[in-house]
C-alpha positions in Angstrom: -23.1 16.5 29.5 -21.5 15.0 32.5 -17.8 14.3 32.6 -16.0 12.3 35.3 -12.8 14.4 35.5 -11.0 11.8 37.6 -11.3 8.7 35.4 -12.8 10.0 32.2 -14.7 6.8 31.7 -18.3 7.6 31.2 -20.0 10.5 29.3 -23.7 11.1 28.9 -24.7 13.0 25.7 -28.0 14.5 24.7 -29.8 13.8 21.5 -27.7 14.5 18.4 -24.8 16.0 20.2 -21.2 15.4 19.3 -18.9 14.6 22.2 -15.2 15.3 21.9 -12.9 14.1 24.7 -9.2 15.0 24.4 -6.7 14.5 27.2 -3.3 12.9 27.5 -4.7 9.4 27.3 -7.2 9.3 24.4 -9.5 11.1 22.0 -13.0 9.9 21.4 -15.5 11.3 18.8 -19.1 10.3 18.9 -22.4 11.5 17.4 -25.6 10.3 19.1 -29.1 10.2 17.6 -30.9 8.7 20.6 -32.2 10.7 23.5 -29.2 9.8 25.6 -26.2 7.6 25.3 -23.3 6.3 27.4 -19.8 6.2 26.0 -17.4 4.0 27.9 -13.7 4.2 27.3 -12.0 0.9 28.0 -8.8 1.0 29.9 -5.8 -1.3 29.6 -7.1 -2.8 26.3 -3.6 -2.6 24.8 -2.1 -4.9 27.5 0.0 -7.4 25.6 -0.3 -10.2 28.2 -2.6 -12.3 26.0 0.0 -12.2 23.3 2.6 -13.7 25.6 0.2 -16.3 26.9 -0.4 -17.3 23.3 3.4 -17.5 22.8 3.6 -19.8 25.9 1.1 -22.2 24.4 2.0 -22.0 20.8 3.9 -24.7 18.9 7.6 -24.6 18.5 9.7 -25.9 15.6 7.4 -24.9 12.8 9.6 -26.8 10.4 8.7 -30.1 12.0 5.5 -32.1 11.4 4.2 -32.2 14.9 0.6 -31.2 14.3 -0.8 -34.2 16.2 0.9 -33.2 19.4 2.6 -29.9 18.9 5.6 -29.2 21.1 5.0 -25.9 22.9 7.1 -23.5 24.9 5.1 -24.7 28.0 6.3 -28.3 27.3 10.0 -27.6 27.2 10.6 -24.5 29.3 13.3 -24.8 31.9 13.6 -22.1 34.6 17.0 -20.5 34.1 19.6 -20.0 36.7 20.9 -16.5 37.4 23.4 -14.2 38.9 22.0 -11.2 40.8 22.9 -7.8 42.3 20.7 -6.2 44.9 20.9 -2.4 45.3 18.1 -2.0 47.8 17.7 -5.0 50.1 14.0 -4.8 51.0 12.7 -8.0 49.6 13.7 -11.2 51.4 15.5 -12.9 48.5 17.6 -15.9 49.2 20.5 -17.6 47.5 18.4 -20.7 47.3 15.5 -19.0 45.5 14.9 -20.2 41.9 13.9 -17.6 39.3 10.2 -18.4 39.7 10.5 -17.8 43.5 12.3 -14.5 42.9 9.5 -13.3 40.6 6.8 -14.4 43.0 8.4 -12.6 45.9 8.8 -9.5 43.8 5.2 -9.5 42.6 3.9 -10.0 46.2 6.1 -7.1 47.5 3.7 -4.3 48.6 5.8 -1.3 47.7 7.0 0.4 44.5 10.1 -1.4 43.1 11.9 -2.1 39.9 13.7 -5.1 38.5 15.9 -5.8 35.5 16.1 -9.2 33.9 19.0 -9.2 31.5 20.9 -11.7 29.4 22.5 -12.3 26.0 20.3 -12.8 22.9 18.3 -16.0 22.9 18.9 -16.7 26.6 15.2 -16.8 27.4 14.1 -13.3 28.5 11.0 -13.3 26.4 10.3 -16.9 27.5 10.4 -15.7 31.1 7.9 -13.0 30.3 5.7 -15.6 28.6 5.9 -17.8 31.7 5.0 -14.8 34.0 2.1 -13.9 31.7 0.7 -17.4 31.8 1.4 -17.9 35.5 -0.5 -14.8 36.4 -3.1 -14.9 33.6 -5.9 -14.4 36.0 -4.2 -11.5 37.8 -5.8 -8.3 36.4 -2.9 -6.3 37.9 -0.4 -7.8 35.5 0.4 -5.7 32.4 2.9 -6.5 29.7 4.1 -4.0 27.1 6.8 -4.1 24.4 9.4 -1.3 23.9 9.5 -1.9 20.2 5.8 -0.9 19.9 6.6 2.7 20.7 7.9 5.1 18.1 10.5 7.7 19.0 8.0 10.5 19.2 5.9 8.7 21.7 8.7 8.4 24.1 9.9 12.1 23.8 7.6 13.2 26.6 8.5 10.3 28.9 8.0 6.6 29.4 5.3 7.0 32.1 3.3 9.2 29.8 3.7 6.7 26.9 2.6 3.9 29.1 -0.6 5.8 30.2 -1.4 6.7 26.6 -0.9 3.2 25.4 -3.2 1.8 28.2 -5.8 4.6 27.9 -5.4 5.4 31.6 -4.2 8.0 34.0 -1.4 7.8 36.5 -3.5 6.8 39.5 -4.8 3.8 37.6 -1.3 2.3 37.8 -1.3 2.0 41.5 -1.0 -1.7 42.6 -0.1 -2.8 39.1 2.8 -5.0 37.9 4.1 -3.7 34.6 6.5 -5.8 32.5 8.4 -3.8 29.8 10.0 -6.3 27.4 13.0 -5.7 25.2 14.5 -2.3 26.2 17.3 -3.1 23.7 14.6 -2.8 20.9 13.6 0.7 21.8 13.6 3.0 18.7 16.3 5.3 20.0 19.0 4.3 22.5 21.0 7.6 22.7 18.7 8.9 25.5 17.8 5.5 26.9 19.5 6.2 30.3 17.7 9.5 30.7 14.4 7.9 29.7 14.7 5.3 32.4 16.1 7.7 35.1 13.2 10.1 34.6 10.7 7.1 34.6 12.1 5.8 37.9 12.0 9.3 39.4 8.4 9.6 38.5 7.7 6.2 40.1 8.5 7.8 43.5 5.0 9.2 43.5 3.5 5.7 43.5 2.9 3.7 46.7 2.8 0.3 45.0 3.8 0.0 41.4 6.2 -2.7 40.4 8.1 -2.7 37.1 10.1 -5.5 35.5 12.3 -4.5 32.5 14.0 -7.0 30.2 17.0 -6.2 28.0 20.3 -7.3 26.6 23.1 -6.2 29.0 25.0 -3.9 26.7 22.0 -1.7 26.0 20.9 -0.6 29.4 22.4 1.0 32.6 21.9 -1.7 35.2 22.8 0.6 38.0 19.5 2.4 37.7 17.7 -0.7 39.0 17.1 -1.8 42.6 17.2 -5.5 41.6 19.3 -7.0 38.8 19.0 -10.6 37.6 21.3 -11.9 34.9 20.1 -15.1 33.2 22.8 -17.7 32.8 23.4 -20.0 29.8 22.3 -23.6 30.1 24.7 -26.0 31.6 25.2 -29.4 30.0 22.6 -31.2 32.2 20.0 -28.5 31.4 20.7 -28.9 27.7 20.2 -32.7 28.0 17.0 -32.1 29.9 15.8 -29.8 27.1 16.7 -32.3 24.4 14.9 -35.0 26.3 11.8 -32.9 26.5 11.6 -32.3 22.8 12.5 -35.9 21.8 11.1 -37.8 24.7 14.0 -40.2 24.4 16.5 -41.4 27.0 20.1 -40.3 26.6 22.5 -43.1 25.7 26.0 -43.5 24.5 29.0 -41.2 24.6 28.9 -37.4 24.5 29.1 -35.9 21.1 28.1 -32.8 19.2 24.8 -32.7 17.3 23.4 -30.2 14.8 20.6 -29.2 17.2 20.8 -25.6 18.2 19.2 -24.5 21.5 18.9 -20.7 22.0 22.0 -20.2 19.9 24.1 -22.9 21.8 25.2 -26.1 20.0 23.8 -29.0 22.0 26.3 -31.5 23.4 24.9 -35.0 24.0 
């Protein structure tokens, strides 16, 4: 039996032998009846990027009869405005950058870095992640994971270890990757959340080029741990009008008045 100790990807087994592989990433059991067999362990199969791409292209407003031409998130998404705080000024961000420009610059940055995207519930954090997933759907370096998918016990030994276990990879495999961790406020335990992130960012110092984007509600996370902080702002009246126009495809006429349409928890004023 041959074992690639570095990547643990391919194992050749003799006839009838049982192969047991156990490390920090995965356990594989296999019995072979042929003269030889090759067992390949697929890395990154638990990447949730496809789920977010599906969310980007899925219909909204399920209560409405719009099967002929469903309205999707892609149809109505408006890039949000933001406030920001930069702790380490290494990326050439500008006050004139829109949020999509910010994300593009961050992704193209060729050193290890971290970013927090925060905002109140319903402001569009997951929508931003869906936009990123779809924008970079052909980029194999893009990985999306959800905090709520980890149980408390999985995070006890550290976030980096939990990521590697989920993705069936080892630490060197994460070089040159962009990892989006969505919904820190949904982590199963928050009492040690600050320590969890601090240890994670300390571990990232060993990487030459690993970029991490975390999303969270503001009250659940210590923003001072991050190099780059972007707070999504609520829609202004003109943006709400634009959103309403996109979902109704009608021109706005008449005086401003309240309607019963609710956009991301905000009553729409038309």
